[in-house]
C-alpha positions as CSV (number, residue, x, y, z in Angstrom):
1,M,0.0,0.0,0.0
2,T,1.2,3.5,-0.8
3,R,1.9,5.1,2.5
4,F,3.6,8.4,3.5
5,V,4.3,10.8,6.3
6,A,5.6,14.3,5.4
7,V,7.1,16.6,8.0
8,L,7.4,20.2,6.9
9,G,8.8,23.1,9.0
10,P,12.0,25.0,9.8
11,E,13.0,22.4,12.4
12,A,12.0,19.3,10.3
13,H,15.6,18.0,10.3
14,S,16.4,18.7,13.9
15,G,15.5,17.6,17.4
16,A,12.5,15.3,17.9
17,Y,11.7,15.4,14.1
18,Q,15.2,14.0,13.4
19,A,14.6,11.2,15.9
20,M,11.3,10.5,14.2
21,Q,13.0,10.2,10.9
22,E,15.5,7.7,12.2
23,T,12.7,5.6,13.8
24,A,10.9,5.5,10.5
25,R,14.0,4.5,8.7
26,R,14.7,1.7,11.2
27,Q,11.1,0.4,10.6
28,G,11.7,0.1,6.9
29,W,10.3,3.4,5.5
30,S,12.2,5.1,2.7
31,I,13.3,8.7,3.6
32,S,13.3,11.4,0.9
33,D,14.9,14.7,1.7
34,A,12.7,17.1,-0.3
35,G,14.2,20.4,0.8
36,P,15.7,22.3,3.7
37,G,12.5,22.1,5.7
38,L,10.8,19.0,4.3
39,W,11.4,15.2,4.6
40,I,9.0,12.4,3.6
41,A,8.9,8.9,4.9
42,S,7.2,6.6,2.4
43,G,6.3,3.1,1.6
44,R,6.0,2.2,-2.1
45,A,5.5,5.9,-3.0
46,S,7.7,7.9,-5.3
47,V,8.5,11.6,-4.5
48,K,8.9,14.1,-7.3
49,R,9.6,17.8,-7.1
50,Q,8.3,20.2,-9.7
51,P,9.0,24.0,-9.8
52,L,6.2,26.5,-10.2
53,A,6.2,30.2,-10.9
54,I,4.5,30.6,-7.5
55,G,6.7,28.1,-5.6
56,E,7.0,24.4,-5.9
57,V,4.8,21.3,-5.9
58,V,6.0,18.0,-4.4
59,L,4.1,14.9,-5.8
60,I,3.9,11.9,-3.6
61,G,2.6,8.6,-5.2
62,E,2.1,7.6,-8.8
63,T,1.2,9.8,-11.8
64,S,0.6,9.4,-15.5
65,T,0.6,12.1,-18.1
66,R,-2.6,13.0,-19.8
67,A,-3.1,14.2,-23.4
68,M,-4.5,17.4,-22.0
69,T,-2.1,20.3,-21.7
70,S,-1.8,23.2,-19.4
71,D,-4.0,26.2,-19.9
72,G,-1.2,28.7,-19.4
73,V,0.5,30.7,-16.7
74,I,-0.1,29.5,-13.1
75,R,-1.0,32.5,-11.0
76,D,-2.2,30.9,-7.8
77,I,-2.4,27.6,-6.0
78,D,-6.0,26.9,-7.1
79,E,-4.9,27.2,-10.7
80,A,-1.9,25.0,-10.0
81,C,-4.2,22.3,-8.7
82,R,-6.5,22.6,-11.7
83,D,-3.5,22.3,-13.9
84,L,-2.6,19.0,-12.1
85,T,-6.0,17.6,-12.9
86,R,-5.7,18.6,-16.5
87,T,-2.2,17.3,-17.2
88,L,-1.8,14.4,-14.7
89,W,-3.9,11.6,-13.2
90,G,-3.0,8.8,-10.9
91,R,-2.8,8.0,-7.2
92,Y,-1.1,11.0,-5.5
93,V,-1.0,13.7,-3.0
94,A,0.5,17.1,-3.9
95,L,2.2,19.4,-1.4
96,L,2.2,23.0,-2.7
97,L,5.0,25.2,-1.2
98,T,5.6,28.9,-1.3
99,P,8.9,30.2,-2.8
100,D,10.4,30.2,0.7
101,G,9.4,26.6,1.4
102,R,6.3,27.2,3.6
103,L,3.1,25.2,3.2
104,A,0.7,26.8,0.8
105,G,-1.7,23.9,0.5
106,V,-2.3,20.1,0.1
107,F,-4.1,18.7,-2.8
108,R,-5.5,15.1,-3.0
109,D,-6.0,13.6,-6.4
110,P,-9.7,13.2,-7.5
111,S,-9.6,9.4,-7.3
112,G,-8.9,9.5,-3.5
113,A,-6.8,6.4,-3.9
114,I,-4.4,7.6,-1.2
115,D,-5.9,8.8,2.1
116,C,-4.6,12.1,3.4
117,A,-5.0,14.2,6.6
118,V,-3.1,17.2,7.9
119,S,-2.1,18.1,11.5
120,R,0.1,20.7,13.2
121,S,2.7,19.3,15.6
122,G,4.6,22.1,17.3
123,P,6.4,24.2,14.7
124,A,5.9,21.5,12.0
125,W,3.1,20.4,9.7
126,L,2.4,16.6,9.5
127,I,0.8,15.4,6.3
128,A,0.1,11.7,6.2
129,S,-1.8,8.9,4.5
130,D,-2.2,7.0,7.8
131,T,-1.0,6.9,11.4
132,P,2.0,4.4,11.8
133,D,2.9,3.7,15.4
134,W,6.2,5.4,15.1
135,L,4.4,8.7,14.2
136,I,2.1,8.5,17.2
137,D,5.0,7.5,19.5
138,A,7.4,10.1,18.3
139,T,4.9,12.9,18.7
140,N,3.7,11.6,22.0
141,D,0.3,12.2,20.7
142,S,-2.4,9.5,20.7
143,P,-5.3,11.7,19.4
144,G,-8.7,11.3,20.9
145,L,-11.8,10.5,18.9
146,S,-14.1,13.3,17.7
147,W,-17.3,11.8,18.9
148,D,-19.6,14.3,17.0
149,A,-17.8,13.3,13.8
150,V,-18.1,9.6,14.7
151,A,-21.8,9.9,15.3
152,A,-22.2,11.8,12.0
153,A,-20.3,9.1,10.0
154,L,-22.3,6.3,11.7
155,R,-25.5,8.2,10.6
156,D,-24.3,8.5,7.0
157,P,-21.6,6.0,6.1
158,I,-20.8,7.7,2.8
159,T,-19.2,10.6,4.8
160,L,-16.7,8.1,6.3
161,S,-14.1,8.7,3.6
162,T,-13.9,12.5,4.4
163,A,-14.8,12.6,8.1
164,D,-12.4,14.2,10.6
165,L,-12.6,11.3,13.2
166,L,-9.4,12.0,15.1
167,R,-9.0,15.3,17.0
168,G,-6.2,17.5,15.6
169,W,-6.3,15.9,12.1
170,K,-8.1,17.4,9.2
171,T,-9.0,15.1,6.2
172,V,-8.3,16.4,2.7
173,P,-11.2,15.3,0.5
174,P,-10.5,13.8,-2.9
175,G,-10.2,16.7,-5.5
176,A,-9.9,19.3,-2.8
177,L,-7.2,21.8,-1.8
178,H,-6.6,22.0,1.9
179,L,-5.3,25.3,3.1
180,P,-3.1,26.0,6.2
181,D,-6.0,27.8,7.9
182,G,-8.0,24.5,7.9
183,R,-10.4,25.3,5.0
184,N,-10.9,23.0,2.0
185,R,-11.5,24.4,-1.4
186,V,-13.1,22.2,-4.1
187,I,-10.9,22.0,-7.2
188,W,-12.4,18.8,-8.8
189,S,-15.7,17.1,-8.1
190,P,-18.0,14.7,-10.0
191,A,-20.5,17.6,-10.3
192,I,-17.8,19.7,-12.2
193,A,-16.9,16.7,-14.4
194,V,-20.6,16.2,-15.5
195,G,-20.3,19.1,-17.9
196,G,-16.5,19.0,-18.3
197,S,-16.3,17.2,-21.7
198,P,-18.4,15.8,-24.6
199,P,-20.2,12.4,-24.0
200,A,-18.1,9.4,-24.6
201,T,-18.7,7.0,-27.5
202,A,-18.2,3.3,-27.1
203,V,-14.8,3.6,-28.8
204,Q,-13.8,6.5,-26.6
205,L,-14.9,4.6,-23.5
206,R,-12.9,1.6,-24.5
207,E,-9.8,3.8,-25.1
208,T,-10.2,5.5,-21.7
209,V,-10.5,2.3,-19.8
210,D,-7.6,0.8,-21.7
211,A,-5.4,3.8,-20.9
212,A,-6.4,3.6,-17.2
213,V,-5.5,0.0,-17.0
214,V,-2.1,0.6,-18.7
215,G,-1.4,3.5,-16.4
216,L,-2.1,1.6,-13.2
217,A,-0.3,-1.5,-14.3
218,R,2.8,0.3,-15.6
219,D,6.1,-0.2,-13.8
220,R,4.7,-3.3,-11.9
221,A,6.3,-6.6,-12.5
222,S,3.5,-8.8,-11.3
223,L,-0.3,-8.5,-10.9
224,L,-3.2,-10.4,-9.4
225,V,-6.3,-9.9,-11.6
226,E,-9.7,-10.6,-10.2
227,V,-11.9,-12.6,-12.7
228,S,-15.1,-12.9,-10.8
229,G,-17.2,-13.9,-13.7
230,G,-19.0,-10.5,-13.8
231,L,-18.9,-8.0,-16.6
232,D,-16.7,-5.3,-14.8
233,S,-13.8,-7.6,-13.8
234,A,-13.9,-9.2,-17.2
235,I,-13.6,-5.8,-18.9
236,M,-10.5,-4.9,-16.8
237,A,-8.9,-8.3,-17.4
238,A,-9.5,-8.0,-21.1
239,S,-8.0,-4.5,-21.2
240,L,-4.9,-5.8,-19.4
241,R,-4.6,-8.7,-21.8
242,A,-4.9,-6.4,-24.8
243,S,-2.2,-4.1,-23.4
244,G,0.5,-6.7,-23.9
245,F,1.5,-6.5,-20.2
246,Q,4.8,-8.4,-19.9
247,G,4.8,-9.1,-16.2
248,K,3.7,-12.1,-14.2
249,V,-0.1,-12.3,-13.9
250,L,-2.2,-14.4,-11.5
251,W,-5.7,-14.7,-12.9
252,L,-7.9,-15.4,-9.8
253,N,-11.5,-16.6,-9.4
254,T,-12.9,-17.3,-5.9
255,H,-16.3,-18.7,-5.3
256,G,-18.4,-19.4,-2.2
257,P,-19.7,-22.8,-1.1
258,F,-23.2,-22.0,-2.2
259,A,-24.7,-22.0,-5.7
260,E,-25.7,-18.3,-5.7
261,S,-22.1,-17.3,-5.1
262,D,-20.5,-19.6,-7.7
263,E,-19.6,-17.9,-11.0
264,R,-16.9,-20.3,-12.2
265,A,-18.7,-21.0,-15.5
266,Y,-18.5,-17.3,-16.5
267,A,-15.0,-16.8,-15.2
268,T,-13.8,-19.9,-17.1
269,A,-15.3,-18.5,-20.3
270,V,-13.5,-15.2,-19.8
271,A,-10.2,-17.1,-19.2
272,R,-10.7,-19.2,-22.3
273,M,-11.5,-16.1,-24.4
274,L,-8.3,-14.3,-23.1
275,D,-6.3,-17.5,-23.4
276,V,-5.0,-17.4,-19.8
277,E,-4.8,-20.0,-17.0
278,L,-7.3,-19.4,-14.3
279,M,-6.6,-20.1,-10.6
280,I,-9.9,-21.1,-8.9
281,V,-10.1,-21.0,-5.1
282,E,-13.1,-22.3,-3.2
283,R,-14.2,-20.5,0.0
284,R,-15.5,-23.4,2.0
285,V,-18.2,-23.7,4.7
286,Q,-15.4,-24.3,7.2
287,D,-13.9,-20.9,6.3
288,L,-17.1,-19.0,7.4
289,A,-15.6,-18.5,10.9
290,T,-12.7,-16.6,9.4
291,G,-15.0,-14.3,7.4
292,L,-15.2,-11.7,10.1
293,A,-12.2,-10.2,11.8
294,L,-12.5,-8.1,15.0
295,D,-9.0,-6.5,14.9
296,H,-8.1,-3.2,13.3
297,P,-5.0,-1.1,13.0
298,R,-4.9,2.5,14.2
299,A,-5.9,4.4,11.1
300,F,-7.7,7.7,10.2
301,R,-11.0,5.8,9.8
302,P,-12.5,2.3,9.8
303,S,-11.4,0.5,6.7
304,L,-14.3,-1.0,4.7
305,N,-11.9,-3.3,2.8
306,R,-11.4,-5.3,6.0
307,M,-15.1,-6.3,6.3
308,D,-14.8,-9.5,4.3
309,A,-11.8,-10.8,6.3
310,G,-11.7,-14.2,4.7
311,Y,-11.4,-12.8,1.2
312,D,-9.0,-10.1,2.4
313,G,-6.7,-12.7,4.0
314,L,-6.8,-15.1,1.0
315,Q,-5.6,-12.4,-1.4
316,A,-3.0,-11.2,1.1
317,E,-1.5,-14.7,1.3
318,L,-1.5,-15.0,-2.5
319,C,0.2,-11.6,-2.9
320,E,2.9,-12.5,-0.4
321,A,3.5,-16.0,-1.9
322,N,3.7,-14.8,-5.5
323,G,5.3,-11.4,-5.1
324,V,2.3,-9.6,-6.4
325,E,2.7,-5.8,-6.8
326,G,-0.8,-4.8,-7.8
327,I,-4.4,-6.2,-7.6
328,L,-6.4,-5.3,-10.6
329,T,-10.2,-5.2,-10.0
330,G,-13.5,-4.3,-11.6
331,K,-14.7,-2.6,-8.5
332,G,-16.7,0.5,-9.2
333,G,-17.8,-0.6,-12.7
334,D,-21.4,-1.0,-11.7
335,V,-21.4,2.7,-10.8
336,A,-19.2,3.9,-13.7
337,F,-20.9,2.0,-16.4
338,L,-24.4,2.3,-14.7
339,Q,-25.9,-1.0,-13.8
340,T,-28.8,0.1,-11.6
341,A,-32.3,0.2,-13.1
342,T,-34.0,3.4,-12.0
343,S,-36.6,5.8,-13.4
344,S,-34.1,8.5,-12.9
345,I,-32.5,7.4,-16.2
346,L,-35.7,8.3,-18.0
347,A,-35.9,11.5,-15.9
348,D,-32.5,12.6,-17.2
349,E,-33.6,11.9,-20.8
350,L,-36.8,14.0,-20.2
351,R,-34.7,16.9,-18.9
352,D,-32.4,16.8,-22.0
353,R,-34.8,15.7,-24.8
354,G,-38.2,16.8,-23.7
355,L,-41.4,15.0,-24.6
356,A,-39.6,13.0,-27.3
357,A,-38.2,10.8,-24.5
358,L,-41.7,9.6,-23.7
359,F,-42.0,7.8,-27.0
360,G,-38.5,6.2,-27.0
361,P,-37.5,2.8,-25.8
362,T,-36.3,3.8,-22.3
363,A,-39.6,3.7,-20.4
364,P,-40.5,0.1,-21.4
365,V,-37.0,-1.1,-21.0
366,L,-36.8,0.3,-17.4
367,A,-40.3,-0.9,-16.6
368,R,-39.3,-4.5,-17.6
369,R,-36.1,-4.3,-15.6
370,M,-37.8,-2.9,-12.5
371,R,-40.9,-5.2,-12.9
372,R,-43.4,-2.4,-12.8
373,S,-45.8,-0.8,-15.3
374,A,-44.5,1.6,-18.0
375,W,-47.1,4.2,-16.7
376,R,-45.7,4.0,-13.2
377,T,-42.2,4.4,-14.5
378,L,-43.3,7.4,-16.5
379,R,-45.0,9.1,-13.6
380,A,-42.0,8.6,-11.4
381,A,-39.6,9.9,-14.1
382,I,-41.7,13.0,-14.8
383,G,-41.8,13.9,-11.1
384,T,-38.1,13.4,-10.7
385,A,-37.3,15.4,-13.8
386,R,-39.1,18.4,-12.4
387,R,-37.6,18.2,-9.0
388,P,-34.6,15.9,-8.5
389,R,-34.4,14.5,-5.0
390,D,-31.5,15.4,-2.8
391,Y,-29.5,12.5,-1.4
392,A,-30.9,11.2,1.9
393,A,-28.9,8.5,3.8
394,S,-30.7,5.5,5.2
395,P,-29.4,5.1,8.7
396,N,-28.4,1.8,10.3
397,V,-31.5,0.6,12.1
398,L,-29.3,-0.6,15.0
399,L,-28.1,2.9,15.9
400,H,-29.6,4.7,18.9
401,P,-32.6,6.7,17.8
402,D,-30.8,10.0,18.7
403,I,-28.1,9.1,16.2
404,R,-30.5,8.0,13.5
405,D,-32.3,11.4,13.8
406,L,-29.1,13.5,13.5
407,R,-29.2,16.1,10.8
408,A,-26.6,14.8,8.4
409,V,-23.9,17.0,6.8
410,P,-23.5,15.7,3.2
411,H,-20.3,14.3,1.7
412,P,-18.4,17.2,-0.1
413,W,-19.2,15.6,-3.4
414,L,-23.0,15.8,-2.7
415,S,-23.2,19.3,-1.2
416,D,-23.8,21.2,-4.5
417,L,-25.7,19.3,-7.2
418,D,-27.9,22.1,-8.5
419,G,-28.6,21.7,-12.2
420,I,-27.7,18.0,-12.3
421,G,-30.3,15.4,-13.2
422,S,-31.4,12.7,-10.9
423,G,-29.7,9.8,-12.7
424,K,-26.3,11.6,-12.5
425,R,-26.9,12.4,-8.9
426,Q,-27.3,8.7,-8.2
427,Q,-24.1,8.0,-10.1
428,I,-22.2,10.7,-8.0
429,V,-23.6,9.1,-4.8
430,G,-22.2,5.8,-6.0
431,F,-18.8,7.2,-6.7
432,A,-18.7,8.9,-3.2
433,S,-19.7,5.6,-1.6
434,N,-17.0,3.7,-3.5
435,L,-14.2,5.8,-2.1
436,G,-14.1,3.3,0.7
437,L,-12.8,0.7,-1.8
438,H,-9.3,2.4,-1.4
439,S,-9.1,1.8,2.3
440,L,-6.6,-0.1,4.3
441,S,-6.7,-3.9,4.3
442,R,-4.4,-6.9,4.7
443,R,-4.1,-7.4,1.0
444,N,-3.1,-3.8,0.2
445,E,-0.5,-4.0,2.9
446,K,1.2,-6.6,0.7
447,S,0.3,-5.0,-2.7
448,E,-1.6,-2.1,-4.3
449,L,-5.4,-2.2,-5.0
450,L,-5.9,-0.9,-8.5
451,H,-9.5,0.1,-9.5
452,P,-9.5,1.5,-13.0
453,A,-13.2,2.2,-13.0
454,L,-12.6,4.7,-10.1
455,S,-9.7,6.4,-11.8
456,Q,-10.0,10.1,-12.7
457,P,-10.1,9.6,-16.5
458,V,-12.8,6.9,-16.3
459,M,-14.9,8.9,-13.9
460,E,-14.7,12.0,-16.1
461,A,-15.7,10.1,-19.2
462,V,-18.7,8.4,-17.7
463,L,-19.9,11.5,-15.7
464,A,-19.8,13.5,-18.9
465,T,-22.0,10.8,-20.6
466,P,-25.7,11.0,-19.9
467,S,-27.2,8.1,-18.0
468,Y,-29.5,7.2,-20.9
469,E,-26.5,7.0,-23.2
470,L,-24.5,4.8,-20.8
471,T,-27.4,2.5,-20.7
472,R,-28.5,2.9,-24.3
473,G,-32.0,3.6,-23.2
474,G,-32.2,1.9,-19.8
475,H,-30.2,-1.3,-20.3
476,D,-27.6,-2.7,-17.9
477,R,-24.2,-1.1,-18.8
478,L,-25.0,-1.4,-22.5
479,L,-22.4,1.2,-23.7
480,A,-19.7,-0.7,-21.9
481,R,-20.9,-4.0,-23.3
482,E,-20.8,-2.6,-26.8
483,A,-17.3,-1.1,-26.2
484,F,-15.8,-4.5,-25.1
485,A,-18.0,-7.0,-26.9
486,D,-15.3,-8.3,-29.2
487,R,-13.0,-9.1,-26.3
488,L,-15.4,-11.0,-24.1
489,P,-17.4,-14.2,-24.4
490,E,-21.0,-13.8,-25.4
491,A,-22.1,-15.4,-22.2
492,V,-20.7,-12.5,-20.2
493,V,-21.7,-9.8,-22.7
494,H,-25.3,-10.9,-22.6
495,R,-25.4,-11.8,-19.0
496,R,-27.9,-9.9,-16.8
497,S,-27.7,-11.8,-13.6
498,K,-25.2,-11.3,-10.8
499,A,-23.7,-13.5,-8.1
500,E,-25.3,-13.1,-4.6
501,L,-22.9,-13.1,-1.7
502,G,-25.5,-12.0,0.9
503,G,-26.0,-15.6,2.0
504,Y,-22.3,-16.1,2.5
505,Y,-21.9,-13.0,4.6
506,G,-25.0,-13.8,6.6
507,R,-23.6,-17.2,7.5
508,A,-20.2,-15.6,8.3
509,V,-21.9,-13.3,10.8
510,A,-23.9,-16.3,12.3
511,A,-20.7,-18.3,12.7
512,N,-19.2,-15.4,14.8
513,I,-22.2,-14.5,17.0
514,A,-20.4,-15.7,20.1
515,L,-17.6,-13.2,19.4
516,L,-19.9,-10.4,18.3
517,R,-22.1,-10.4,21.4
518,P,-19.4,-9.0,23.9
519,H,-17.8,-7.1,21.1
520,L,-20.9,-5.0,20.4
521,L,-23.0,-5.3,23.6
522,E,-20.1,-4.4,26.0
523,G,-18.0,-2.2,23.7
524,H,-17.5,1.5,23.2
525,L,-20.5,1.9,20.9
526,A,-22.8,0.6,23.6
527,R,-21.1,2.6,26.4
528,R,-21.3,5.8,24.4
529,G,-25.0,5.3,23.6
530,L,-24.3,5.2,19.9
531,I,-26.3,2.0,19.3
532,D,-29.7,0.7,20.4
533,R,-28.4,-2.1,22.6
534,D,-31.8,-3.9,22.7
535,Q,-32.0,-3.9,19.0
536,V,-28.5,-5.1,18.6
537,E,-29.1,-7.9,21.1
538,A,-32.2,-9.0,19.2
539,A,-30.3,-8.9,15.9
540,L,-27.6,-11.2,17.3
541,Q,-29.8,-14.2,17.0
542,V,-29.5,-16.8,14.2
543,E,-33.2,-16.8,13.7
544,H,-33.2,-13.0,13.2
545,L,-30.4,-13.3,10.7
546,I,-32.3,-16.0,8.8
547,W,-35.7,-14.3,8.6
548,Q,-34.9,-10.6,8.8
549,G,-31.3,-10.2,7.7
550,G,-29.4,-7.3,9.2
551,Y,-25.9,-8.9,8.8
552,L,-24.5,-5.9,6.9
553,E,-25.6,-3.6,9.7
554,L,-23.9,-5.8,12.3
555,M,-20.7,-6.1,10.2
556,M,-20.5,-2.3,9.9
557,L,-20.9,-1.8,13.6
558,A,-18.3,-4.5,14.4
559,L,-15.9,-2.7,12.1
560,W,-16.5,0.6,13.9
561,E,-16.1,-1.1,17.3
562,S,-12.8,-2.7,16.3
563,W,-11.5,0.7,15.0
564,M,-12.5,2.4,18.3
565,E,-10.8,-0.3,20.3
566,A,-7.6,0.2,18.4
567,W,-7.5,3.9,19.6
568,L,-9.0,3.6,23.0
569,R,-7.6,0.4,24.5
């Protein structure tokens, strides 16, 4: 996983900060001397310095050059950050310095692939992707939790990726410029990208995805490629195969012990089409007990990638055994290429095309997919076209009523969507939710999680393309299917079903009830009154899980409890 801690200030190379640097080096971190008052400890992150007319930018992470060029003279740091989004993309954090080496701002790339938060420690600035033990120990600062922020993120999980959960640390949202006075200024957001370029054709979408895969795979000697059997992972696997990647590749399919989670037939068809050898690993019934882990490292926020502990551990072991440097996934493709059937797609078409949209194919296609009448679909679309609904989070029913009733502050990407249609709003909500896919896990401690569908170029291409064009009139990801049809087996191109892992996760929770009871009923969530203890106790019954579900709500609370325990024990 790309990790870094930057120390910036006039005393960065002396006293306690020098001792901190030596501790980091002893623990295996690479140290980059980036100037008289700046040093950066990093793990798998390159550091590049680039002069600017207004100072200097230090890029931490990985970048690829875009075909777009600079608009001209850089007069301020806002324009410098916009210039970065036009000329570069990747997985990076940018430190902007004044001509005399002081901090002017911190910019986080739009994909949000590397977490970033900023703190002041004495005379120095600390800018970090996470909180290694040596940093906490060296600064003698184990920050307390900001309980108001914790409650707000519990109320709306989408805000987790940008919440300031640790006192003294301010999160830099993806696409935002963080200023020394603590403010964040939006430089890039999905809402800006909606009108940022012409809609993508099938050919352009294919070229964009191909370029994203090439950029993320470049300079890596070995990859693990997920081949789930679904469309999105098949597209990314096919793009990698078409790129002529010369490194070692482990093509992986995993399946659960139940029929609804077994996609081997589709995955095998993809492997046969790509002429690659597929590794198939079964997740057995005996493995259910390992499907939920109740440990968590100290980090800026609970890590959603750790929720499926069995899958996380399996990939971590494979990465370590095979020297894997990157894990290529199709995650986020359902949002990017637009899988969901919703009347909001027709609402977007009505906004753009007027009454002509009523006589097109979109209404009957969506009605069939949603299993409702065309008239009902039309009524919903007309109402939504007139007044697009604002995002409203559905709170976890196991939270205390006072927490469920909190007035939620929206994710920064969802705070200003005026003039954007309902279908695009739902896509933006999906992208904000998927920021959690970049979070810490056992597998990305060994390697790098690479999600091309969540890269800046792909997000920009699909956000600029109307929802009814991505779906070709309401169909499931039809533009993407057309773009990659000649690379994929017909069974996958025409497939409309999807594996169901809910049963597996429900059984994993059931297998861990004896551990979950004290974890949740006697933990910090309960003691702080953040959960409805009676409701949680009722949910921790096998019969309840069978007949009413609720396993995802329990898994999320268990994750939060483990994260809290890491900081408060």
